[in-house]
TORRO-970153 format. One record per residue (C-alpha): residue number from 0; residue in one letter; x, y, z. Coordinates in Angstrom, 1 decimal, decimal comma. Example, Ala and Ser with C-alpha at 12.3 -4.5 7.8 and 13.67 -1.06 7.14 Angstrom:
REM TORRO-970153
<atom num="0" residuo="A" xx="12,3" yy="-4,5" zz="7,8"/>
<atom num="1" residuo="S" xx="13,7" yy="-1,1" zz="7,1"/>
//
This chain:
REM TORRO-970153
<atom num="0" residuo="X" xx="145,9" yy="-65,8" zz="78,9"/>
<atom num="1" residuo="X" xx="145,1" yy="-65,0" zz="82,5"/>
<atom num="2" residuo="X" xx="142,7" yy="-62,2" zz="83,4"/>
<atom num="3" residuo="X" xx="142,7" yy="-60,4" zz="86,8"/>
<atom num="4" residuo="X" xx="140,8" yy="-57,6" zz="88,3"/>
<atom num="5" residuo="X" xx="142,6" yy="-54,3" zz="89,0"/>
<atom num="6" residuo="X" xx="141,7" yy="-54,8" zz="92,7"/>
<atom num="7" residuo="X" xx="143,7" yy="-58,1" zz="92,5"/>
<atom num="8" residuo="X" xx="146,6" yy="-56,2" zz="91,1"/>
<atom num="9" residuo="X" xx="146,4" yy="-53,7" zz="93,9"/>
<atom num="10" residuo="X" xx="146,2" yy="-56,4" zz="96,7"/>
<atom num="11" residuo="X" xx="148,5" yy="-59,0" zz="95,2"/>
<atom num="12" residuo="X" xx="151,0" yy="-57,2" zz="93,0"/>
<atom num="13" residuo="X" xx="154,0" yy="-59,1" zz="94,3"/>
<atom num="14" residuo="X" xx="152,4" yy="-62,4" zz="93,7"/>
<atom num="15" residuo="X" xx="151,2" yy="-61,4" zz="90,2"/>
<atom num="16" residuo="X" xx="154,7" yy="-60,2" zz="89,3"/>
<atom num="17" residuo="X" xx="156,2" yy="-63,5" zz="90,6"/>
<atom num="18" residuo="X" xx="153,7" yy="-65,5" zz="88,5"/>
<atom num="19" residuo="X" xx="154,5" yy="-63,3" zz="85,5"/>
<atom num="20" residuo="X" xx="158,3" yy="-63,8" zz="85,8"/>
<atom num="21" residuo="X" xx="157,8" yy="-67,6" zz="86,3"/>
<atom num="22" residuo="X" xx="155,2" yy="-68,3" zz="83,6"/>
<atom num="23" residuo="X" xx="156,1" yy="-65,6" zz="81,1"/>
<atom num="24" residuo="X" xx="152,3" yy="-65,4" zz="80,3"/>
<atom num="25" residuo="X" xx="150,8" yy="-61,9" zz="79,9"/>
<atom num="26" residuo="X" xx="148,1" yy="-61,0" zz="82,4"/>
<atom num="27" residuo="X" xx="145,1" yy="-58,9" zz="81,2"/>
<atom num="28" residuo="X" xx="144,0" yy="-56,4" zz="83,9"/>
<atom num="29" residuo="X" xx="140,3" yy="-55,4" zz="83,8"/>
<atom num="30" residuo="X" xx="138,6" yy="-52,5" zz="85,4"/>
<atom num="31" residuo="X" xx="134,8" yy="-52,3" zz="85,8"/>
<atom num="32" residuo="X" xx="134,7" yy="-55,5" zz="83,6"/>
<atom num="33" residuo="X" xx="136,6" yy="-53,9" zz="80,7"/>
<atom num="34" residuo="X" xx="140,2" yy="-54,6" zz="79,5"/>
<atom num="35" residuo="X" xx="142,4" yy="-51,9" zz="81,0"/>
<atom num="36" residuo="X" xx="146,1" yy="-53,0" zz="80,6"/>
<atom num="37" residuo="X" xx="148,4" yy="-56,0" zz="80,0"/>
<atom num="38" residuo="X" xx="151,2" yy="-57,0" zz="82,3"/>
<atom num="39" residuo="X" xx="154,1" yy="-58,6" zz="80,5"/>
<atom num="40" residuo="X" xx="157,5" yy="-59,7" zz="81,7"/>
<atom num="41" residuo="X" xx="160,5" yy="-57,5" zz="80,7"/>
<atom num="42" residuo="X" xx="162,0" yy="-60,0" zz="78,3"/>
<atom num="43" residuo="X" xx="158,7" yy="-60,3" zz="76,3"/>
<atom num="44" residuo="X" xx="158,2" yy="-56,6" zz="76,2"/>
<atom num="45" residuo="X" xx="161,8" yy="-56,0" zz="74,9"/>
<atom num="46" residuo="X" xx="161,3" yy="-58,7" zz="72,2"/>
<atom num="47" residuo="X" xx="158,0" yy="-57,0" zz="71,2"/>
<atom num="48" residuo="X" xx="159,8" yy="-53,7" zz="70,9"/>
<atom num="49" residuo="X" xx="162,6" yy="-55,1" zz="68,8"/>
<atom num="50" residuo="X" xx="160,0" yy="-56,8" zz="66,5"/>
<atom num="51" residuo="X" xx="158,1" yy="-53,6" zz="66,1"/>
<atom num="52" residuo="X" xx="161,3" yy="-51,7" zz="65,2"/>
<atom num="53" residuo="X" xx="162,1" yy="-54,3" zz="62,6"/>
<atom num="54" residuo="X" xx="158,6" yy="-54,2" zz="61,2"/>
<atom num="55" residuo="X" xx="158,6" yy="-50,4" zz="61,0"/>
<atom num="56" residuo="X" xx="161,9" yy="-50,5" zz="59,1"/>
<atom num="57" residuo="X" xx="160,5" yy="-53,0" zz="56,6"/>
<atom num="58" residuo="X" xx="157,4" yy="-50,8" zz="56,2"/>
<atom num="59" residuo="X" xx="159,6" yy="-47,7" zz="55,6"/>
<atom num="60" residuo="X" xx="161,6" yy="-49,7" zz="53,0"/>
<atom num="61" residuo="X" xx="158,5" yy="-50,9" zz="51,2"/>
<atom num="62" residuo="X" xx="157,2" yy="-47,4" zz="51,1"/>
<atom num="63" residuo="X" xx="160,5" yy="-46,1" zz="49,7"/>
<atom num="64" residuo="X" xx="160,4" yy="-48,7" zz="47,0"/>
<atom num="65" residuo="X" xx="156,7" yy="-47,9" zz="46,2"/>
<atom num="66" residuo="X" xx="157,7" yy="-44,2" zz="45,9"/>
<atom num="67" residuo="X" xx="160,7" yy="-44,9" zz="43,7"/>
<atom num="68" residuo="X" xx="163,2" yy="-43,8" zz="46,3"/>
<atom num="69" residuo="X" xx="165,8" yy="-46,5" zz="45,4"/>
<atom num="70" residuo="X" xx="169,4" yy="-46,6" zz="44,3"/>
<atom num="71" residuo="X" xx="171,4" yy="-49,2" zz="42,5"/>
<atom num="72" residuo="X" xx="173,8" yy="-51,5" zz="44,3"/>
<atom num="73" residuo="X" xx="176,8" yy="-49,6" zz="42,9"/>
<atom num="74" residuo="X" xx="175,3" yy="-46,3" zz="44,1"/>
<atom num="75" residuo="X" xx="174,7" yy="-47,7" zz="47,5"/>
<atom num="76" residuo="X" xx="178,3" yy="-49,0" zz="47,8"/>
<atom num="77" residuo="X" xx="179,5" yy="-45,5" zz="46,7"/>
<atom num="78" residuo="X" xx="177,4" yy="-43,8" zz="49,3"/>
<atom num="79" residuo="X" xx="178,4" yy="-46,2" zz="52,1"/>
<atom num="80" residuo="X" xx="182,1" yy="-45,9" zz="51,2"/>
<atom num="81" residuo="X" xx="181,9" yy="-42,1" zz="51,5"/>
<atom num="82" residuo="X" xx="179,9" yy="-42,4" zz="54,7"/>
<atom num="83" residuo="X" xx="182,3" yy="-44,9" zz="56,3"/>
<atom num="84" residuo="X" xx="185,5" yy="-42,7" zz="55,7"/>
//
């Protein structure tokens, strides 16, 4: 992963964005020697958001199972058939 100073971002934003789109490699922006932000291309960001959404859904499902909030297959079919009408 590439690391750049915030001043580089200020002075060469267009070039950094071009590199980002071409290489699809995140760029870590530092300020006063400390990590401040990541620059990622749009496609990568959208894929990360989709993955997070799926993982959150899985976590909610696992929590529901652990809490006993489950239904049988027949009950689920019945609920879906009423909902889809």
